[in-house]
C-alpha positions as CSV (number, residue, x, y, z in Angstrom):
1,M,24.1,-91.9,67.5
2,I,23.8,-95.6,67.8
3,D,20.7,-97.3,66.5
4,V,19.4,-99.2,69.5
5,A,17.5,-101.8,67.5
6,L,20.6,-102.6,65.5
7,L,22.7,-102.7,68.6
8,G,20.3,-105.3,70.2
9,I,20.4,-107.5,67.1
10,I,24.2,-107.4,67.0
11,R,24.6,-108.2,70.7
12,R,22.0,-111.0,70.5
13,W,23.7,-112.6,67.5
14,H,27.2,-112.3,68.9
15,I,26.7,-113.1,72.6
16,R,23.8,-115.5,72.6
17,D,23.9,-117.1,69.2
18,Q,27.8,-117.0,68.9
19,V,27.6,-115.7,65.3
20,P,31.1,-114.4,64.2
21,L,31.6,-110.7,63.5
22,R,32.2,-111.4,59.8
23,E,28.8,-113.2,59.5
24,I,27.0,-110.4,61.4
25,A,28.5,-107.8,59.1
26,R,27.5,-109.8,56.0
27,R,23.9,-110.3,57.2
28,L,23.4,-106.7,58.1
29,G,25.4,-105.2,55.2
30,I,27.7,-103.1,57.4
31,S,31.4,-103.2,57.9
32,R,33.1,-105.4,60.5
33,S,34.6,-102.3,62.2
34,T,31.1,-101.0,62.7
35,V,30.0,-104.3,64.2
36,R,33.1,-104.2,66.5
37,R,32.3,-100.6,67.5
38,Y,28.7,-101.4,68.3
39,L,29.8,-104.3,70.5
40,R,32.4,-102.2,72.3
41,S,30.1,-99.3,73.0
42,E,28.7,-99.0,76.5
43,T,25.4,-97.7,75.3
44,I,22.6,-99.9,76.8
45,E,19.7,-97.5,77.0
46,P,18.6,-95.4,74.0
47,A,19.8,-91.7,74.2
48,Y,16.9,-89.7,72.8
49,A,17.0,-85.9,72.4
50,E,15.0,-84.1,75.1
51,R,11.4,-83.6,74.0
52,R,10.5,-80.0,73.4
53,S,6.9,-79.6,72.5
54,T,4.8,-76.5,72.7
55,R,1.6,-76.7,74.7
56,A,-1.5,-74.8,73.9
57,I,-1.5,-73.2,77.3
58,D,2.1,-71.9,76.9
59,K,0.8,-68.9,74.9
60,Y,-1.5,-68.0,77.8
61,A,0.9,-68.7,80.7
62,F,1.5,-65.0,81.5
63,Q,-2.3,-64.2,81.5
64,L,-3.1,-67.3,83.5
65,S,-0.4,-66.5,86.1
66,A,-1.7,-62.9,86.4
67,L,-5.3,-64.2,86.9
68,L,-4.1,-66.8,89.5
69,K,-2.2,-64.0,91.3
70,T,-5.2,-61.7,91.5
71,E,-7.4,-64.6,92.6
72,A,-5.0,-65.6,95.3
73,A,-5.2,-62.0,96.7
74,R,-8.9,-62.3,97.1
75,T,-10.7,-63.8,100.1
76,R,-11.8,-67.4,99.9
77,K,-15.5,-66.6,99.3
78,Q,-14.7,-64.1,96.5
79,R,-12.3,-66.3,94.5
80,R,-13.3,-67.6,91.2
81,T,-12.9,-71.3,90.3
82,L,-10.5,-72.6,87.7
83,K,-13.4,-73.3,85.4
84,Q,-14.4,-69.6,85.5
85,I,-10.8,-68.6,84.9
86,R,-10.6,-71.0,82.0
87,E,-13.7,-69.5,80.4
88,D,-12.0,-66.1,80.5
89,L,-9.0,-67.6,78.7
90,K,-11.3,-69.3,76.2
91,E,-12.6,-65.9,75.2
92,L,-9.0,-64.9,74.5
93,G,-8.6,-67.9,72.3
94,L,-7.3,-70.8,74.5
95,E,-8.1,-74.1,73.0
96,G,-6.5,-76.3,75.6
97,S,-8.3,-78.6,78.0
98,Y,-9.3,-77.9,81.6
99,D,-6.8,-80.5,82.8
100,R,-3.8,-78.6,81.4
101,G,-5.0,-75.4,83.0
102,A,-5.5,-77.2,86.4
103,A,-2.0,-78.8,86.1
104,F,-0.5,-75.3,85.4
105,A,-2.4,-73.9,88.4
106,R,-1.1,-76.7,90.7
107,V,2.5,-76.0,89.7
108,W,2.0,-72.3,90.0
109,R,0.6,-72.6,93.5
110,T,3.4,-74.9,94.6
111,G,5.9,-72.4,93.3
112,Q,4.2,-69.5,95.0
113,S,4.0,-71.3,98.4
114,D,7.7,-72.2,98.2
115,R,8.6,-68.7,97.3
116,V,6.6,-67.1,100.1
117,N,7.4,-69.5,102.9
118,P,10.2,-71.9,102.1
119,A,10.3,-73.4,105.6
120,S,6.6,-74.1,105.8
121,K,4.9,-76.1,108.6
122,R,4.5,-79.1,106.3
123,T,8.2,-79.7,106.1
124,R,8.9,-79.2,109.8
125,S,9.3,-82.2,112.0
126,T,7.8,-82.1,115.5
127,R,10.3,-84.7,116.6
128,F,13.2,-82.2,116.3
129,A,11.4,-79.2,117.6
130,S,13.3,-77.1,120.1
131,V,12.4,-77.0,123.8
132,D,11.0,-73.4,123.4
133,D,8.6,-74.6,120.8
134,Q,7.2,-77.3,123.0
135,R,6.2,-75.0,125.8
């Protein structure tokens, strides 16, 4: 993988400052072929490995999904809030913040609504409604 900082230095010296390849190699302590390879490379943006971090809520995703599913089946007045659900998960050992639980719940609800009714009324345009629908 190409070091992006070194690539920037080499390109700046060669293109803007007109420093010869041999001088760049001497200043940086690398071979001329390496300098030449860096200049020929088409890499402009850094290519970082995909970030894979574990979140505190990942351990409790199954329990949280189950709680959200049972709450979704209840009537609006009987549903518990996310704060109440989070308190249940804290008793199980969750140390994450409320915001992470709320973000998980938003994603979960979006996935559920897409799964239940993929062609929902939100996505339907009234401009292209058929004649039967307008009656």
